[in-house]
C-alpha positions as CSV (number, residue, x, y, z in Angstrom):
1,M,-8.4,-35.8,-31.5
2,M,-7.9,-32.3,-30.4
3,H,-4.5,-31.6,-28.9
4,G,-4.2,-27.8,-29.2
5,D,-7.0,-26.7,-26.7
6,Y,-5.2,-26.8,-23.4
7,W,-6.2,-23.4,-21.9
8,G,-8.9,-25.0,-19.7
9,M,-6.4,-27.6,-18.5
10,G,-2.8,-27.7,-17.5
11,W,-0.9,-24.4,-17.4
12,G,-3.9,-22.3,-18.7
13,M,-5.9,-22.7,-15.6
14,W,-3.1,-21.2,-13.4
15,I,-3.0,-17.9,-15.2
16,I,-5.8,-16.2,-13.3
17,P,-4.8,-17.4,-9.8
18,V,-1.2,-16.4,-10.4
19,L,-2.1,-13.0,-11.7
20,F,-4.4,-12.5,-8.7
21,V,-1.6,-13.4,-6.2
22,V,0.8,-11.0,-8.0
23,L,-1.8,-8.2,-7.8
24,I,-2.2,-8.8,-4.1
25,I,1.5,-8.7,-3.5
26,F,1.9,-5.6,-5.6
27,L,-0.9,-3.8,-3.7
28,T,0.5,-4.7,-0.2
29,R,4.1,-3.7,-1.1
30,N,2.9,-0.4,-2.5
31,N,1.1,0.5,0.7
32,N,4.2,-0.3,2.8
33,V,6.5,1.8,0.6
34,Q,4.2,4.8,1.1
35,S,4.1,4.5,4.9
36,Q,7.9,4.2,5.0
37,N,8.4,7.3,2.9
38,E,6.3,9.6,5.2
39,T,8.1,12.4,6.8
40,P,7.7,13.3,10.5
41,L,6.1,16.6,9.5
42,G,3.7,14.8,7.2
43,I,2.6,12.4,10.0
44,L,2.2,15.4,12.3
45,K,0.0,17.2,9.8
46,K,-2.2,14.1,9.5
47,R,-2.5,13.8,13.2
48,Y,-3.5,17.4,13.5
49,A,-6.0,17.1,10.6
50,K,-7.6,14.0,12.3
51,G,-8.0,16.0,15.5
52,E,-5.7,13.7,17.5
53,I,-3.7,16.7,18.7
54,T,-4.5,20.4,19.4
55,K,-3.1,23.4,17.6
56,E,-0.7,24.1,20.5
57,Q,0.6,20.5,20.5
58,Y,1.0,20.7,16.7
59,E,3.0,23.9,16.9
60,E,5.2,22.6,19.7
61,M,5.9,19.3,17.9
62,K,6.6,21.2,14.7
63,K,9.2,23.3,16.4
64,N,10.9,20.2,17.7
65,I,11.0,18.5,14.3
66,L,12.3,21.5,12.5
């Protein structure tokens, strides 16, 4: 009779799924924190870098922010 080998059964089989769920939660929370901490000027710079706005629009909006 072997009573000490329970890693494949019981609580042991829950370790990997629980760690996976914790990892997913951590990754999604981390992304939300970054987007909340962005400054208006940082967002404006990204929009200009992506080509969403022209240089003139960038300069005008930058003046309004500062």
